[in-house]
Structure formats: C-alpha cells, structure tokens
N, C-alpha and C positions, 0 to 999 in steps of 0.2 A: 630490434625495435621494442620499445617499452610498452606494455599492456598495463591498463588500469582496469580495476574491478570497483564498480559502484554498486553500493547496498542501499535499497530505498524501501522503507516500510510504507505500506498502503495508507492513504489518507484515513480520516476519521468515517467510519462506517456505522450504519445504523444501530448496530448494538453498542457504541460507545457513548453516546451523548449524556445519558442519564449518569452513568458513573462518574464521568469527566465533570458534570456539574456538581455532584456530591463532594467529590475529592476539591474542587474549587471553593466549596463552601466550609471545608474544614473536616470532614469526615476523616476517620481512621484509614490506615491503608488496607486494614482488614476488612473494613466495611466497603471500602473502594471495591477489593477484589470480588467480594460476596456479591455486590450490585452486578460487577461485570459478568459473574457467572450466572446470575438470575436471568440477565438479558442476553445472554450469549445465543449466538446464531450462527449456523456454521459456514452459509456463505451469503452473509449480511452485506447488501449494496452499499455504496459510499453515500454519504449525506452530501447537501450541496457543499458544505465546509470542506467534506473530504476531496470533492473534485476540485475546488480552489486550491486546495494544498497540493493537490498532484500536479495541476497545470503550473503552480508556482514552483515548484521542485526543480525543474531545469534551470530556473532562472538564477538559483543559488551557486550554480557553477559558473565559473569565469567564462563568459563568452556564450553562455546557453548551452542547450543540448546539441545544438548544429556543430558547435566547436570540438565536440568530442570524439567525432569519428567513430561512432558506435557501430560495432561489428556483431553483436548479438544482444539481444534483450532476451531473458530468462526470468519467468514469473511462475508462481505457483497458478493452479487451475482455479483458484477462486476467483469470482467476477470482480471483487474489488482490488485484487492483486493485478489482475489483467487490466484493467480499467486505470487504475494507478499509472502503470507503465505506459498505457497508449496515451495518457494525458500529460505526463511528464515527458516523453521522448515521441511526439506525435511521428516527426519524420522516419524516425527507425521503424515505429509500429506500422506506417504506412508501406513500408518495403515488403511486408508481409512474410509468409511463412520462413523464408530464406534466413530473416534477421529477428524473428519474435516468436518464441516458444513458449508453452506452458506446460509444466510436468506436476503431476499428481504427488510425486514424492515431496514436493516444497511446501505442501499445506500445512498448516499448524496441527500439532499433536494435542493440544489442549482443549478444554471445553467440551462442546459437543463434537467436536472432529473425531473423538475416540481416542 
C-alpha cells in the first residue's frame, strides 16, 4: 500500500503581518527579515487570515481532506501549528490522540525559540 506524506506550513500568525506588508510595499529582503525578527514571538497565535488559510488548505487537495484517508497528523507543539492542523484536517483531528500528536522537537529553531 502506498503512503503519502503531506507537509503543511502554519497559517499567518500574529508576528507576520507587519513584515508581510512591508515586503508587499517593496522593502528589501534584508528589511523584511529584520522586521520579522523585531516582531518575533515564540508561540504567536494565528490571525483571522491564518485561520482562513488553514481551513482552506485541505481544499487544495483533490477530494478534500476526507479523501486522503489520513492515518496520523504530527505537528509541532506551537499553538499555531496545532490549530492549523486541526482546521485543515478537522475529521482526523477530531479522532483524538490516536491520530493527532504534537512534538516539541518539531518547533522552529530560529528567532526567539532559541
């Protein structure tokens, strides 16, 4: 039986909008990174846009999330990653601990996370 691995980045978080707006306005990549670093927050929540992005993510897969036959969801222990996974794959997330786990070792290593 074939297995499929899907990787999904979290939706927009509260520490992203200012830098994204500056980048869209034409700032340099170095300025963008500097702004991201200024606004960095280890466990920033999703913005309303980030929640919309997460909920829409499963729709980008043919047949939606239900068609995937998801066996396991693994996310970092950051709230934005857990919430993104739960919104993107609600049926699998609702199945509980047997199919949805979070691991500290998957947390990002840049910025304020050390």
